[in-house]
N, C-alpha and C positions, 0 to 999 in steps of 0.2 A: 504494499500498501504507501502509495506516493502521494501525500496531502490527505485530501480527502478520498482520492480515487484510487480503487482498488482493481487491479489489474489479475488478472487468471492466465499464468502463464505453464506452458508445460517446460520441468526441469530439466528435461531432453535437448530441449532447444537452445538453453542457460549452455548445458554444460560442452556443448559441442562448440562454442566459441571460447569459452572460461574453463579451463581446469582451476583454477583460482577461488572458481565460484562454485566448483563440485565439489572443491575440496572444503571449501565454508557450507556448505550444505552437509557433508558428512560430520562435521562436528555436531555436538550436542549444544542445543540453543539454550537449555535450561529452562526453556518455555512447552510443556507440554502439545504435541498436537502441530507447534509452532510451523505456519505455512502449510499445511494439507490441505485445510478448506477455506471457505469465506469466513467464517466464525474465527479463522487464527491465522490474521494476515501477516506477514512477514512485513515491518516498517521499514522504511527508506528516511530515515532522517537525511536532511539534507541535499534531496532530491524533489523538485516539484514535480508536480502531478505534470505536467505538461513537457518538459524535461524528459521524463520516464516515457512515455507517449512517445516521444521521437525518437528515443532509443528504441521502443520497441518497434516502431515502424520499420528502423533503420533494417532490427533482428530477424525480424519476418519477411524482409524484402532482399536479403543479400542476394547480388549479381543482377538484380532488378534497379534500376533508378526509382527511388522513391521520389513522390511529388514535391515534397521540401528540403529545397537546397541552399535554405539561406541560413543567414549566421548566427540565429537563435537556434536552429534545429543544427545544426553541423556543432555548434558548440557544445548544447547538451548530448548529443552522442557521443562526442569526445570526453566530454564530464563523467559520464556515464562507464564508458570505455577504461577509460585512464583507473578509475575505482576498482574496477573489476578484472582490469588487467586484460581487456579482448584488446589483443595486438590486431588485428584484421581491420576490427570499425577504426581503431586508433589510425591506421594507416590510412582506411578510406576518409575518414572524416578530415585529416587534416591534408589530403590529397585534394580534395575538394576544397577547403578553406583557401588552398594556395589558389585556386580557381578564380576567388572573390579580389579586389581590389582592398586591400586591407591596408590601411596608414602602418607607418612603422612602428607607430607607438602603441598600435592595438597588436601588431604582431610581437612584438616586445612581449607586451601584456597576456598573451595566450601561451605565449614561449613557456614565458616564468611560473604560469598558473597551472596549466596542463603538461611540462616536461615536453617543451619540443626544444631541444638545442640548436639544432639547425638555424632555425631562423632568430638566433640572438645575434649573434655577429653581421646580418647583413641589416637587421631592424638597426644597431648600432652604429653602425658603417654608417647608413642613410640618414641619421638622428645626427650624426658631431659634421656631417656633411652640408648639412642645410643649416640654412640660420634659424639661430633660436628662435628668430619671432615666427616664424614658420611652424612653432610648435604653438600653440592656441592651451588656454587656460585649465581647459578640460582635460588637454592630453599632457598638461601639466599635472592634474591632480592624479591621473591615471598613474605616471612614470612618477610621482612622489616625490619630493623634495632632494630625497639623498641621490635617486639615479638621474635627475634632473642639473644637478650641480654638477656633477662625474661629467654629466653628457657638456655641459656649457664648460667646464675647466679643460676637457679635450679637447673642445673646438678652441678656445683662447690659444691652446697653445699649438697646434695646429697654424693658426694666424700668425701667430708671432715666428714658427717657424717658416710659416711664407713671406712674410716682410724681411727677414734676414735673411733669403736666398735671394730676394729680389734685391735689397741693396746691397748685397755681396753675390757679386755672380763667382759659381767655383772658377778656380782654375782649371787649364788643362793638364792632365795629367800623363798626356800620352803624346810621345815624342813622332816628331813628324816620320812621314816614311819615308825610306831612304830613293821610292822611287818620284816623291815630291821634289820638284828642284824650280827654280824660280822662271822657267819656262812656260812652266806649266798655268803658271799665274795670270791673269788679265789685268 
């Protein structure tokens, strides 16, 4: 049961996708008849009915394209899948999230929240190369003061380096080629 919504699922469908979930169900819950019928539901704290509905929709349509491939649906599938370590739905959700035009801030937020390490470096790179004014107030709140200040300092160091390089051009460390002589110069 998620929120006030009761879901009746066959355990076998869940176990096909999640050995972790199968192991969890094998452990005694301490509640008599836990999950055996509608009068003894298993409660899913931290998962809304809507989030679990998106996950169930994916679960029963693996291989087919579910109708909802929007951000809330994909994040809900990712959230439940991470919780129960369902690797194929994690990969599916990430692949479909990659197709959306997410901002670097949103990708960094999702990468942190749902363990998507391959998104971290590109998001941080994008944020440090962009102007700080491009990060709006809402995105600043999402990043938090600590991450925003790290990005701001990295941006400042990069700008100082660019100014140094522009002010003092590097010397040539290559010796002229022996084939090069004054007759080749214009």
